[in-house]
C-alpha atoms as an extended CHARMM CRD file, in Angstrom:
* protein
*
       203  EXT
         1         1  MET       CA             -9.4230000000       35.1770000000       41.5190000000  PROA      1               0.0000000000
         2         2  ILE       CA             -8.6590000000       31.5900000000       40.5300000000  PROA      2               0.0000000000
         3         3  SER       CA             -5.6400000000       30.1430000000       42.3120000000  PROA      3               0.0000000000
         4         4  VAL       CA             -3.5540000000       27.6060000000       40.4150000000  PROA      4               0.0000000000
         5         5  SER       CA             -0.8760000000       25.5850000000       42.1820000000  PROA      5               0.0000000000
         6         6  TYR       CA              2.6890000000       25.2900000000       40.9090000000  PROA      6               0.0000000000
         7         7  GLU       CA              1.9840000000       21.6360000000       40.1220000000  PROA      7               0.0000000000
         8         8  GLY       CA             -1.0720000000       22.6610000000       38.1150000000  PROA      8               0.0000000000
         9         9  TRP       CA              0.9490000000       25.1800000000       36.1270000000  PROA      9               0.0000000000
        10        10  MET       CA              3.6240000000       22.5980000000       35.3780000000  PROA      10              0.0000000000
        11        11  LYS       CA              1.0510000000       20.0860000000       34.1360000000  PROA      11              0.0000000000
        12        12  ALA       CA             -0.4620000000       22.7350000000       31.8880000000  PROA      12              0.0000000000
        13        13  PHE       CA              2.9890000000       23.7290000000       30.6010000000  PROA      13              0.0000000000
        14        14  PHE       CA              3.9730000000       20.1630000000       29.7020000000  PROA      14              0.0000000000
        15        15  LEU       CA              0.5980000000       19.6070000000       28.0490000000  PROA      15              0.0000000000
        16        16  PHE       CA              1.2230000000       22.7470000000       25.9820000000  PROA      16              0.0000000000
        17        17  LEU       CA              4.5760000000       21.2980000000       24.8810000000  PROA      17              0.0000000000
        18        18  LEU       CA              3.0430000000       17.9180000000       24.1270000000  PROA      18              0.0000000000
        19        19  ILE       CA              0.1600000000       19.0910000000       21.9220000000  PROA      19              0.0000000000
        20        20  PRO       CA              2.2950000000       19.9130000000       18.8250000000  PROA      20              0.0000000000
        21        21  TRP       CA              4.0510000000       16.5570000000       19.1500000000  PROA      21              0.0000000000
        22        22  LEU       CA              0.6990000000       14.7580000000       19.2880000000  PROA      22              0.0000000000
        23        23  VAL       CA             -0.5440000000       16.6640000000       16.2520000000  PROA      23              0.0000000000
        24        24  TYR       CA              2.5470000000       16.2600000000       14.0930000000  PROA      24              0.0000000000
        25        25  ALA       CA              3.9850000000       12.9500000000       15.3350000000  PROA      25              0.0000000000
        26        26  GLN       CA              4.7100000000       10.4310000000       12.6070000000  PROA      26              0.0000000000
        27        27  PRO       CA              2.4130000000        7.4170000000       12.3910000000  PROA      27              0.0000000000
        28        28  PRO       CA              4.1690000000        4.3430000000       13.8450000000  PROA      28              0.0000000000
        29        29  TRP       CA              4.2770000000        2.7300000000       10.3970000000  PROA      29              0.0000000000
        30        30  GLU       CA              5.9860000000        5.6240000000        8.5620000000  PROA      30              0.0000000000
        31        31  PRO       CA              9.5350000000        4.1360000000        8.7160000000  PROA      31              0.0000000000
        32        32  LEU       CA              8.0840000000        0.8090000000        7.5530000000  PROA      32              0.0000000000
        33        33  LYS       CA              6.4240000000        2.5160000000        4.6010000000  PROA      33              0.0000000000
        34        34  ALA       CA              9.7300000000        4.1340000000        3.6160000000  PROA      34              0.0000000000
        35        35  LYS       CA             11.5120000000        0.7750000000        3.7490000000  PROA      35              0.0000000000
        36        36  VAL       CA              8.8200000000       -0.9250000000        1.6220000000  PROA      36              0.0000000000
        37        37  ILE       CA              8.9980000000        1.8290000000       -1.0050000000  PROA      37              0.0000000000
        38        38  GLN       CA             12.7980000000        1.5720000000       -1.0160000000  PROA      38              0.0000000000
        39        39  ALA       CA             12.5320000000       -2.1810000000       -1.6150000000  PROA      39              0.0000000000
        40        40  ASP       CA              9.9000000000       -1.7780000000       -4.3080000000  PROA      40              0.0000000000
        41        41  LEU       CA             11.9980000000        0.7600000000       -6.2280000000  PROA      41              0.0000000000
        42        42  THR       CA             15.1920000000       -1.2980000000       -6.0100000000  PROA      42              0.0000000000
        43        43  ALA       CA             16.0620000000       -2.9420000000       -9.3270000000  PROA      43              0.0000000000
        44        44  GLY       CA             18.4210000000       -5.6940000000       -8.1660000000  PROA      44              0.0000000000
        45        45  ARG       CA             16.4550000000       -8.7090000000       -6.9740000000  PROA      45              0.0000000000
        46        46  GLY       CA             18.9790000000       -9.6920000000       -4.3010000000  PROA      46              0.0000000000
        47        47  GLU       CA             19.0150000000       -6.2230000000       -2.7600000000  PROA      47              0.0000000000
        48        48  GLN       CA             15.2450000000       -5.9270000000       -3.0950000000  PROA      48              0.0000000000
        49        49  LYS       CA             14.7540000000       -9.1990000000       -1.2370000000  PROA      49              0.0000000000
        50        50  ARG       CA             17.1260000000       -8.0820000000        1.5300000000  PROA      50              0.0000000000
        51        51  LEU       CA             15.2840000000       -4.7840000000        1.9860000000  PROA      51              0.0000000000
        52        52  ALA       CA             11.9170000000       -6.5380000000        1.8960000000  PROA      52              0.0000000000
        53        53  LYS       CA             13.0100000000       -8.9010000000        4.6630000000  PROA      53              0.0000000000
        54        54  GLU       CA             14.0980000000       -5.8980000000        6.7310000000  PROA      54              0.0000000000
        55        55  ALA       CA             10.6770000000       -4.3600000000        6.0870000000  PROA      55              0.0000000000
        56        56  LEU       CA              8.9700000000       -7.5670000000        7.1380000000  PROA      56              0.0000000000
        57        57  LYS       CA             10.8010000000       -7.5470000000       10.4730000000  PROA      57              0.0000000000
        58        58  MET       CA              9.8830000000       -3.8810000000       10.9340000000  PROA      58              0.0000000000
        59        59  ALA       CA              6.2460000000       -4.7550000000       10.1930000000  PROA      59              0.0000000000
        60        60  GLU       CA              6.1690000000       -7.4780000000       12.8390000000  PROA      60              0.0000000000
        61        61  ASP       CA              7.7290000000       -5.0750000000       15.3590000000  PROA      61              0.0000000000
        62        62  CYS       CA              5.1970000000       -2.4220000000       14.3430000000  PROA      62              0.0000000000
        63        63  LEU       CA              2.2930000000       -4.8080000000       14.9470000000  PROA      63              0.0000000000
        64        64  ALA       CA              3.7370000000       -6.0320000000       18.2350000000  PROA      64              0.0000000000
        65        65  LYS       CA              3.7360000000       -2.4540000000       19.5200000000  PROA      65              0.0000000000
        66        66  ASN       CA              0.5600000000       -1.3110000000       17.7250000000  PROA      66              0.0000000000
        67        67  VAL       CA             -1.8070000000       -4.2830000000       17.5760000000  PROA      67              0.0000000000
        68        68  GLY       CA             -4.1780000000       -4.0800000000       14.6200000000  PROA      68              0.0000000000
        69        69  GLU       CA             -2.6930000000       -0.8060000000       13.2990000000  PROA      69              0.0000000000
        70        70  ILE       CA             -3.8130000000       -0.6900000000        9.6710000000  PROA      70              0.0000000000
        71        71  GLY       CA             -0.5940000000        0.8470000000        8.3590000000  PROA      71              0.0000000000
        72        72  CYS       CA              1.4380000000       -1.9620000000        9.9190000000  PROA      72              0.0000000000
        73        73  LEU       CA             -0.9030000000       -4.5480000000        8.3530000000  PROA      73              0.0000000000
        74        74  TYR       CA             -0.9170000000       -2.8600000000        4.9560000000  PROA      74              0.0000000000
        75        75  TYR       CA              2.8410000000       -2.6210000000        4.6120000000  PROA      75              0.0000000000
        76        76  ARG       CA              3.4240000000       -6.0510000000        6.1370000000  PROA      76              0.0000000000
        77        77  ALA       CA              1.4310000000       -7.5270000000        3.2670000000  PROA      77              0.0000000000
        78        78  GLN       CA              3.5280000000       -5.5850000000        0.7620000000  PROA      78              0.0000000000
        79        79  ALA       CA              6.7410000000       -6.7170000000        2.4250000000  PROA      79              0.0000000000
        80        80  LEU       CA              5.5350000000      -10.3270000000        2.2830000000  PROA      80              0.0000000000
        81        81  GLY       CA              4.9540000000      -10.0220000000       -1.4480000000  PROA      81              0.0000000000
        82        82  LEU       CA              8.2820000000       -8.3390000000       -2.1330000000  PROA      82              0.0000000000
        83        83  SER       CA             10.3080000000      -10.7460000000       -0.0090000000  PROA      83              0.0000000000
        84        84  ASN       CA              9.5080000000      -13.7010000000       -2.2440000000  PROA      84              0.0000000000
        85        85  LYS       CA              7.9830000000      -13.2890000000       -5.7000000000  PROA      85              0.0000000000
        86        86  SER       CA              8.0350000000      -16.9890000000       -6.6160000000  PROA      86              0.0000000000
        87        87  PHE       CA              4.4550000000      -18.2620000000       -6.4860000000  PROA      87              0.0000000000
        88        88  PHE       CA              5.5290000000      -21.7660000000       -5.5290000000  PROA      88              0.0000000000
        89        89  ARG       CA              7.5010000000      -20.4530000000       -2.5540000000  PROA      89              0.0000000000
        90        90  TYR       CA              5.1770000000      -17.7220000000       -1.2940000000  PROA      90              0.0000000000
        91        91  ALA       CA              1.7880000000      -19.2930000000       -2.0200000000  PROA      91              0.0000000000
        92        92  GLY       CA              1.4250000000      -20.0210000000        1.6720000000  PROA      92              0.0000000000
        93        93  ARG       CA              1.7970000000      -16.3060000000        2.4470000000  PROA      93              0.0000000000
        94        94  LEU       CA             -0.8440000000      -15.1390000000        0.0020000000  PROA      94              0.0000000000
        95        95  ARG       CA             -3.7430000000      -15.7110000000        2.3580000000  PROA      95              0.0000000000
        96        96  GLN       CA             -1.9630000000      -13.6620000000        5.0220000000  PROA      96              0.0000000000
        97        97  MET       CA             -1.4790000000      -10.8710000000        2.4820000000  PROA      97              0.0000000000
        98        98  PHE       CA             -5.1430000000      -11.0510000000        1.5030000000  PROA      98              0.0000000000
        99        99  ALA       CA             -6.2150000000      -11.0600000000        5.1620000000  PROA      99              0.0000000000
       100       100  ASP       CA             -4.0980000000       -7.9790000000        5.9180000000  PROA      100             0.0000000000
       101       101  TRP       CA             -5.3610000000       -5.9730000000        2.9460000000  PROA      101             0.0000000000
       102       102  GLU       CA             -8.9670000000       -7.0330000000        3.5010000000  PROA      102             0.0000000000
       103       103  ALA       CA             -8.6980000000       -5.9220000000        7.1370000000  PROA      103             0.0000000000
       104       104  VAL       CA             -7.4050000000       -2.5300000000        5.9780000000  PROA      104             0.0000000000
       105       105  SER       CA            -10.1690000000       -2.2500000000        3.3620000000  PROA      105             0.0000000000
       106       106  LYS       CA            -12.7770000000       -2.7180000000        6.0990000000  PROA      106             0.0000000000
       107       107  ALA       CA            -11.1430000000       -0.2700000000        8.5100000000  PROA      107             0.0000000000
       108       108  ASP       CA            -10.1600000000        2.4470000000        6.0140000000  PROA      108             0.0000000000
       109       109  PRO       CA            -10.5750000000        1.6270000000        2.2960000000  PROA      109             0.0000000000
       110       110  SER       CA             -9.1300000000        5.0380000000        1.3730000000  PROA      110             0.0000000000
       111       111  PHE       CA             -5.7610000000        4.2170000000        2.9730000000  PROA      111             0.0000000000
       112       112  ASP       CA             -2.8710000000        4.8940000000        0.5720000000  PROA      112             0.0000000000
       113       113  TYR       CA             -5.2530000000        6.1930000000       -2.1200000000  PROA      113             0.0000000000
       114       114  GLY       CA             -7.4840000000        3.1220000000       -2.1860000000  PROA      114             0.0000000000
       115       115  GLY       CA             -4.4160000000        0.9920000000       -1.5710000000  PROA      115             0.0000000000
       116       116  PRO       CA             -5.9780000000       -2.1650000000       -0.1230000000  PROA      116             0.0000000000
       117       117  TYR       CA             -8.1550000000       -2.5730000000       -3.2250000000  PROA      117             0.0000000000
       118       118  ARG       CA             -5.2520000000       -1.7560000000       -5.5440000000  PROA      118             0.0000000000
       119       119  MET       CA             -2.9340000000       -4.2560000000       -3.8750000000  PROA      119             0.0000000000
       120       120  LEU       CA             -5.5060000000       -7.0370000000       -3.9860000000  PROA      120             0.0000000000
       121       121  ALA       CA             -6.1430000000       -6.2440000000       -7.6490000000  PROA      121             0.0000000000
       122       122  GLU       CA             -2.4330000000       -6.4400000000       -8.4720000000  PROA      122             0.0000000000
       123       123  VAL       CA             -2.1300000000       -9.8620000000       -6.8590000000  PROA      123             0.0000000000
       124       124  TYR       CA             -5.1360000000      -11.1790000000       -8.7730000000  PROA      124             0.0000000000
       125       125  MET       CA             -3.4680000000       -9.9490000000      -11.9660000000  PROA      125             0.0000000000
       126       126  GLU       CA             -0.1870000000      -11.7000000000      -11.1700000000  PROA      126             0.0000000000
       127       127  LEU       CA             -1.5150000000      -15.0560000000       -9.9600000000  PROA      127             0.0000000000
       128       128  PRO       CA             -1.1680000000      -18.0770000000      -12.2600000000  PROA      128             0.0000000000
       129       129  LYS       CA             -4.1350000000      -18.9260000000      -14.4560000000  PROA      129             0.0000000000
       130       130  HSD       CA             -4.2700000000      -22.6890000000      -14.3650000000  PROA      130             0.0000000000
       131       131  PHE       CA             -2.6740000000      -24.0770000000      -11.2170000000  PROA      131             0.0000000000
       132       132  GLY       CA             -2.7940000000      -23.6280000000       -7.4820000000  PROA      132             0.0000000000
       133       133  PRO       CA             -5.8680000000      -23.3900000000       -5.2300000000  PROA      133             0.0000000000
       134       134  LYS       CA             -8.9310000000      -22.1090000000       -7.0800000000  PROA      134             0.0000000000
       135       135  ASP       CA             -9.1970000000      -19.0490000000       -4.8370000000  PROA      135             0.0000000000
       136       136  LEU       CA             -5.5740000000      -18.1620000000       -5.6050000000  PROA      136             0.0000000000
       137       137  ARG       CA             -5.7260000000      -17.9770000000       -9.3800000000  PROA      137             0.0000000000
       138       138  GLN       CA             -5.6540000000      -15.0660000000      -11.7690000000  PROA      138             0.0000000000
       139       139  ASP       CA             -8.9610000000      -13.2080000000      -11.9140000000  PROA      139             0.0000000000
       140       140  LEU       CA             -8.7790000000      -10.1390000000      -14.1400000000  PROA      140             0.0000000000
       141       141  ASN       CA            -12.4540000000       -9.2710000000      -13.8010000000  PROA      141             0.0000000000
       142       142  LYS       CA            -12.0590000000       -9.2010000000      -10.0300000000  PROA      142             0.0000000000
       143       143  SER       CA             -8.9740000000       -7.0080000000      -10.4640000000  PROA      143             0.0000000000
       144       144  ILE       CA            -10.9630000000       -4.5250000000      -12.5330000000  PROA      144             0.0000000000
       145       145  LYS       CA            -13.7560000000       -4.3710000000       -9.9440000000  PROA      145             0.0000000000
       146       146  LEU       CA            -11.2400000000       -3.7710000000       -7.1690000000  PROA      146             0.0000000000
       147       147  LEU       CA             -9.4100000000       -1.0690000000       -9.1300000000  PROA      147             0.0000000000
       148       148  LYS       CA            -12.6650000000        0.7430000000       -9.8290000000  PROA      148             0.0000000000
       149       149  LYS       CA            -13.2690000000        0.7700000000       -6.0750000000  PROA      149             0.0000000000
       150       150  ALA       CA             -9.7900000000        2.2180000000       -5.5200000000  PROA      150             0.0000000000
       151       151  ILE       CA            -10.3950000000        4.9160000000       -8.1350000000  PROA      151             0.0000000000
       152       152  LYS       CA            -13.4980000000        6.0660000000       -6.2600000000  PROA      152             0.0000000000
       153       153  PHE       CA            -11.1530000000        7.1710000000       -3.4830000000  PROA      153             0.0000000000
       154       154  SER       CA             -8.3610000000        8.6680000000       -5.5710000000  PROA      154             0.0000000000
       155       155  ASP       CA             -7.0530000000        9.3650000000       -9.0700000000  PROA      155             0.0000000000
       156       156  TYR       CA             -3.7320000000        7.9700000000       -7.8690000000  PROA      156             0.0000000000
       157       157  PRO       CA             -1.8120000000        7.1810000000      -11.0780000000  PROA      157             0.0000000000
       158       158  THR       CA             -1.1020000000        3.5370000000      -10.2440000000  PROA      158             0.0000000000
       159       159  ASN       CA             -4.8350000000        2.9100000000       -9.8480000000  PROA      159             0.0000000000
       160       160  TRP       CA             -5.2890000000        3.9490000000      -13.4800000000  PROA      160             0.0000000000
       161       161  PHE       CA             -2.1110000000        2.3160000000      -14.8150000000  PROA      161             0.0000000000
       162       162  ASP       CA             -3.1400000000       -0.9740000000      -13.2180000000  PROA      162             0.0000000000
       163       163  LEU       CA             -6.6420000000       -0.6730000000      -14.6580000000  PROA      163             0.0000000000
       164       164  ALA       CA             -5.1830000000       -0.0880000000      -18.1270000000  PROA      164             0.0000000000
       165       165  GLU       CA             -3.0120000000       -3.1790000000      -17.7240000000  PROA      165             0.0000000000
       166       166  ALA       CA             -5.9120000000       -5.3420000000      -16.5380000000  PROA      166             0.0000000000
       167       167  TYR       CA             -8.0430000000       -4.3160000000      -19.5310000000  PROA      167             0.0000000000
       168       168  ALA       CA             -5.0980000000       -4.9630000000      -21.8690000000  PROA      168             0.0000000000
       169       169  MET       CA             -4.6830000000       -8.4550000000      -20.4360000000  PROA      169             0.0000000000
       170       170  LEU       CA             -8.3320000000       -9.0730000000      -21.3250000000  PROA      170             0.0000000000
       171       171  ASP       CA             -7.6830000000       -7.6410000000      -24.8010000000  PROA      171             0.0000000000
       172       172  GLN       CA            -10.1540000000       -4.8110000000      -24.1450000000  PROA      172             0.0000000000
       173       173  ARG       CA             -8.0790000000       -2.2820000000      -26.0320000000  PROA      173             0.0000000000
       174       174  GLU       CA            -10.4220000000        0.6930000000      -26.0370000000  PROA      174             0.0000000000
       175       175  ALA       CA            -11.0060000000        0.5020000000      -22.2820000000  PROA      175             0.0000000000
       176       176  SER       CA             -7.2830000000        0.0170000000      -21.7240000000  PROA      176             0.0000000000
       177       177  GLN       CA             -6.4250000000        3.0660000000      -23.8240000000  PROA      177             0.0000000000
       178       178  LYS       CA             -8.9120000000        5.2600000000      -21.9560000000  PROA      178             0.0000000000
       179       179  ALA       CA             -7.5230000000        4.1730000000      -18.5930000000  PROA      179             0.0000000000
       180       180  MET       CA             -3.9640000000        4.7720000000      -19.8130000000  PROA      180             0.0000000000
       181       181  GLU       CA             -4.8390000000        8.2600000000      -21.0470000000  PROA      181             0.0000000000
       182       182  LYS       CA             -6.3910000000        9.0610000000      -17.6870000000  PROA      182             0.0000000000
       183       183  ALA       CA             -3.3060000000        7.7570000000      -15.8800000000  PROA      183             0.0000000000
       184       184  LYS       CA             -0.9980000000        9.9330000000      -17.9820000000  PROA      184             0.0000000000
       185       185  SER       CA             -3.2030000000       12.9780000000      -17.4600000000  PROA      185             0.0000000000
       186       186  VAL       CA             -2.9260000000       12.8530000000      -13.6640000000  PROA      186             0.0000000000
       187       187  VAL       CA              0.7930000000       12.0410000000      -13.2930000000  PROA      187             0.0000000000
       188       188  SER       CA              1.8470000000       15.7030000000      -13.2930000000  PROA      188             0.0000000000
       189       189  GLN       CA             -0.1640000000       16.2560000000      -10.0910000000  PROA      189             0.0000000000
       190       190  TRP       CA              2.1340000000       13.8860000000       -8.1930000000  PROA      190             0.0000000000
       191       191  ARG       CA              5.5990000000       15.3750000000       -8.8260000000  PROA      191             0.0000000000
       192       192  THR       CA              6.7810000000       14.9470000000       -5.2280000000  PROA      192             0.0000000000
       193       193  HSD       CA              5.6910000000       11.3190000000       -4.9610000000  PROA      193             0.0000000000
       194       194  PRO       CA              8.4070000000        8.5960000000       -4.7380000000  PROA      194             0.0000000000
       195       195  TYR       CA              6.9160000000        6.7970000000       -7.7580000000  PROA      195             0.0000000000
       196       196  TYR       CA              6.7720000000        9.8770000000       -9.9730000000  PROA      196             0.0000000000
       197       197  LEU       CA              9.7460000000        8.8850000000      -12.1460000000  PROA      197             0.0000000000
       198       198  THR       CA              8.3330000000        5.3770000000      -12.5150000000  PROA      198             0.0000000000
       199       199  TRP       CA              5.0550000000        6.8120000000      -13.7720000000  PROA      199             0.0000000000
       200       200  GLN       CA              6.9230000000        9.1790000000      -16.0760000000  PROA      200             0.0000000000
       201       201  GLY       CA              8.5870000000        6.1550000000      -17.6360000000  PROA      201             0.0000000000
       202       202  LYS       CA              5.1850000000        4.7620000000      -18.5830000000  PROA      202             0.0000000000
       203       203  LYS       CA              4.2720000000        7.8570000000      -20.5920000000  PROA      203             0.0000000000
């Protein structure tokens, strides 16, 4: 008969209690994600900027406690972009945003439904055409390549909506229409997603 000490039983008991917590514990970046989404969906620019700055502080805290955690990097980059949308004022932050998303793309390109590729693509769509450093200018062809990479991981509606927009900006109407039709066809699969109503508004 195997004899187990009281101390051994207690260790086993606490391990039994801990296992569900380890399995179901929230990722350390989950509150940060919620704050970024809240900022992104806020219409008023002043309130959006305030929330984005809160998210940015949360991101720095997240990274201080979880060095290199891809979720902290991913949402820090988003918070940076949302906290100041003026190119002249946030140009210096763009390379940090790119570095964060590129790091995530190398570690887990499927994160947030191909998110690192989608985010990079969106920035390349929004950058100015004719001024600023050459590596920080609008590049729609690069955006399309990045979005196609994102789509390989997921039919996430924004991947398709962004692709439709990029093609439209290049005046490639047929390709834009096909991407838009695909986007609309998959929206109904995402009814519980925070951006569902936003996607519905595009239909």
